[in-house]
C-alpha positions in Angstrom: 128.2 166.4 40.8 129.9 169.5 42.3 133.7 169.6 42.1 133.9 170.4 45.6 133.2 167.3 47.6 133.3 169.1 51.2 131.2 172.5 50.8 128.6 173.1 52.8 127.3 171.3 56.0 129.5 168.4 55.5 133.3 170.6 56.1 131.1 172.5 59.4 130.7 168.5 60.8 133.6 167.2 59.8 135.6 170.3 61.7 133.1 170.2 64.9 134.1 166.0 65.2 137.0 166.4 64.6 137.5 169.3 67.2 135.8 167.1 70.2 138.2 164.0 69.3 141.1 166.3 69.0 140.3 167.4 72.6 139.5 164.1 73.9 142.7 162.8 72.4 144.8 165.4 74.1 143.0 165.2 77.7 143.6 161.6 77.6 147.3 161.9 76.5 147.9 164.4 79.7 145.8 162.1 81.8 148.2 159.0 80.7 151.3 161.8 80.8 150.4 162.6 84.7 149.4 159.3 85.9 153.0 157.2 84.6 155.0 156.4 86.7 157.9 157.1 84.4 158.8 159.6 82.3 161.0 158.4 79.7 161.5 157.5 76.1 160.9 153.9 76.2 157.8 154.1 78.8 156.4 156.2 75.8 157.1 153.4 73.1 155.9 151.0 75.2 152.6 153.0 75.6 152.5 153.4 72.0 152.8 149.6 71.1 149.7 148.8 73.1 147.0 148.5 70.6 144.7 150.8 72.1 146.8 153.8 71.7 148.0 153.2 68.6 144.3 153.3 67.1 143.2 155.7 69.1 146.4 158.0 67.6 145.7 156.7 64.1 142.5 158.2 64.2 143.9 161.3 66.0 146.1 161.7 62.9 143.7 161.1 60.6 141.1 163.9 62.3 144.1 166.7 62.5 144.5 166.2 59.3 140.7 166.7 57.8 140.8 169.2 60.1 144.1 170.9 59.1 142.7 170.3 55.4 139.1 172.1 55.6 140.4 175.2 57.9 143.5 175.8 55.6 141.3 175.5 52.3 138.5 177.7 53.6 141.4 180.5 54.8 142.8 180.0 51.3 139.5 180.2 49.6 138.5 183.7 51.7 141.4 185.4 51.2 143.7 184.5 48.1 141.8 185.6 45.2 144.0 185.0 42.3 143.1 181.4 41.1 146.8 180.0 40.2 148.0 181.0 43.4 145.2 179.2 45.1 145.8 176.1 43.3 149.6 176.1 44.0 149.0 177.1 47.5 146.1 174.1 48.3 148.5 171.7 46.2 151.8 172.5 48.4 149.4 172.1 51.3 147.6 168.5 50.3 151.2 167.7 49.4 152.7 168.3 52.9 149.2 167.0 54.8 149.8 163.6 52.6 153.7 163.4 53.2 153.0 163.8 57.0 150.2 161.5 57.1 152.1 159.0 55.5 155.4 159.7 57.5 153.2 159.3 61.2 151.4 156.0 59.6 154.8 154.8 58.6 156.0 155.7 62.7 152.5 153.7 63.9 152.5 151.1 61.3 156.5 150.3 62.2 155.6 150.4 66.6 152.8 147.9 65.9 155.0 145.4 64.0 158.6 145.9 65.9 
């Protein structure tokens, strides 16, 4: 068993699939934005209350977190040669990603419960 779970073809596929989903999500949000009658906080809050929109937004967050992790991990592994600095940078970055993901999912869960 390898120490690096995301190596080889798997991260490449995840990166491409997440990029396609991110692009499709941005097109969907742009369509919703430009076809909305009212551009206001309460209208967008109501948009997010729709279970379909909450679900696709949650998948968007997961996709962007994976996309960011794989991209930054590859950059750090390629350009940071000191192993201790590399581990520190990756630990900080994964902490920021996990914290951001938990924060967004808290917001999404509050929109479903409220």
